[in-house]
C-alpha positions as a Markdown table, in Angstrom:
| # | Residue | x | y | z |
|---|---|---|---|---|
| 1 | Met | 0.2 | -0.1 | -0.1 |
| 2 | Glu | 1.3 | 3.5 | -0.9 |
| 3 | Thr | 1.9 | 6.1 | 1.6 |
| 4 | Ile | 2.5 | 10.3 | 0.6 |
| 5 | Thr | 6.0 | 11.0 | 1.2 |
| 6 | Ala | 6.2 | 14.6 | -0.1 |
| 7 | Val | 4.0 | 17.5 | -1.2 |
| 8 | His | 4.0 | 20.2 | -3.6 |
| 9 | Arg | 2.5 | 23.6 | -2.6 |
| 10 | Asn | 1.2 | 26.8 | -5.1 |
| 11 | His | 2.6 | 30.3 | -4.1 |
| 12 | Phe | -0.6 | 30.6 | -1.9 |
| 13 | Gly | 1.2 | 27.8 | 0.4 |
| 14 | Glu | -1.9 | 25.3 | -0.6 |
| 15 | Ile | -1.0 | 21.7 | -1.3 |
| 16 | Ile | -1.7 | 21.1 | -4.8 |
| 17 | Asn | 0.2 | 17.7 | -5.6 |
| 18 | Phe | 1.8 | 14.7 | -3.5 |
| 19 | Val | 4.2 | 12.3 | -4.2 |
| 20 | Thr | 3.7 | 8.9 | -2.9 |
| 21 | Ser | 6.2 | 6.2 | -2.1 |
| 22 | Glu | 5.5 | 4.2 | -5.4 |
| 23 | Gly | 6.9 | 7.8 | -6.7 |
| 24 | Arg | 3.7 | 8.9 | -8.5 |
| 25 | Val | 2.8 | 12.8 | -8.5 |
| 26 | Ile | -0.7 | 12.8 | -8.2 |
| 27 | Ser | -2.9 | 15.9 | -8.0 |
| 28 | Tyr | -4.8 | 16.9 | -4.8 |
| 29 | Arg | -8.4 | 15.4 | -6.3 |
| 30 | Lys | -6.4 | 12.4 | -7.4 |
| 31 | Ala | -5.1 | 11.7 | -3.7 |
| 32 | Leu | -8.5 | 12.2 | -2.1 |
| 33 | Met | -9.8 | 9.4 | -5.0 |
| 34 | Asp | -6.9 | 7.0 | -3.5 |
| 35 | Val | -7.5 | 7.7 | -0.1 |
| 36 | Glu | -11.1 | 6.7 | -0.2 |
| 37 | Gln | -10.4 | 3.5 | -2.4 |
| 38 | Gly | -8.2 | 2.5 | 0.1 |
| 39 | Leu | -5.1 | 2.6 | -2.1 |
| 40 | Ile | -3.1 | 5.2 | 0.3 |
| 41 | Gln | -2.7 | 4.5 | 3.7 |
| 42 | Gly | -1.5 | 7.0 | 6.6 |
| 43 | Ile | -3.8 | 9.8 | 5.3 |
| 44 | Gln | -7.9 | 10.5 | 6.1 |
| 45 | Thr | -10.4 | 12.2 | 4.1 |
| 46 | Ile | -12.2 | 15.0 | 6.6 |
| 47 | Gln | -15.3 | 16.7 | 5.7 |
| 48 | Asp | -16.3 | 20.1 | 6.6 |
| 49 | Ser | -19.2 | 22.0 | 7.4 |
| 50 | Asn | -19.9 | 23.2 | 4.0 |
| 51 | Gly | -19.2 | 19.5 | 2.7 |
| 52 | Thr | -16.1 | 20.0 | 1.3 |
| 53 | Leu | -13.5 | 17.1 | 1.7 |
| 54 | Ser | -9.8 | 17.7 | 2.4 |
| 55 | Leu | -7.1 | 15.5 | 3.5 |
| 56 | Met | -5.5 | 15.1 | 6.9 |
| 57 | Pro | -2.6 | 12.7 | 8.3 |
| 58 | Glu | -3.7 | 10.1 | 10.5 |
| 59 | Ile | -1.4 | 11.0 | 12.8 |
| 60 | Glu | 0.1 | 14.7 | 12.5 |
| 61 | Gln | -2.1 | 17.6 | 12.8 |
| 62 | Ser | -1.1 | 19.1 | 9.0 |
| 63 | Phe | 1.2 | 18.2 | 6.1 |
| 64 | Glu | 3.8 | 20.9 | 7.5 |
| 65 | His | 6.2 | 17.7 | 8.0 |
| 66 | Phe | 6.2 | 16.4 | 4.8 |
| 67 | Pro | 9.1 | 18.1 | 2.5 |
| 68 | Asn | 8.1 | 20.0 | -0.3 |
| 69 | Ile | 8.8 | 18.9 | -4.1 |
| 70 | Phe | 9.7 | 21.9 | -5.4 |
């Protein structure tokens, strides 16, 4: 099973891509789909009050400890 190993942020600091342990660079949307399908471990989806899904590490409070790929 894959895990997230790094992130890519835009100039606003928002995560736009992830790097997986298999070397794939995937979009945030693709990561959401893969997490929901159980293909990526260590990450969970959370839903805000507006119904928007987002990703959150299961152990950490944020993705701040993940290296930035660019």
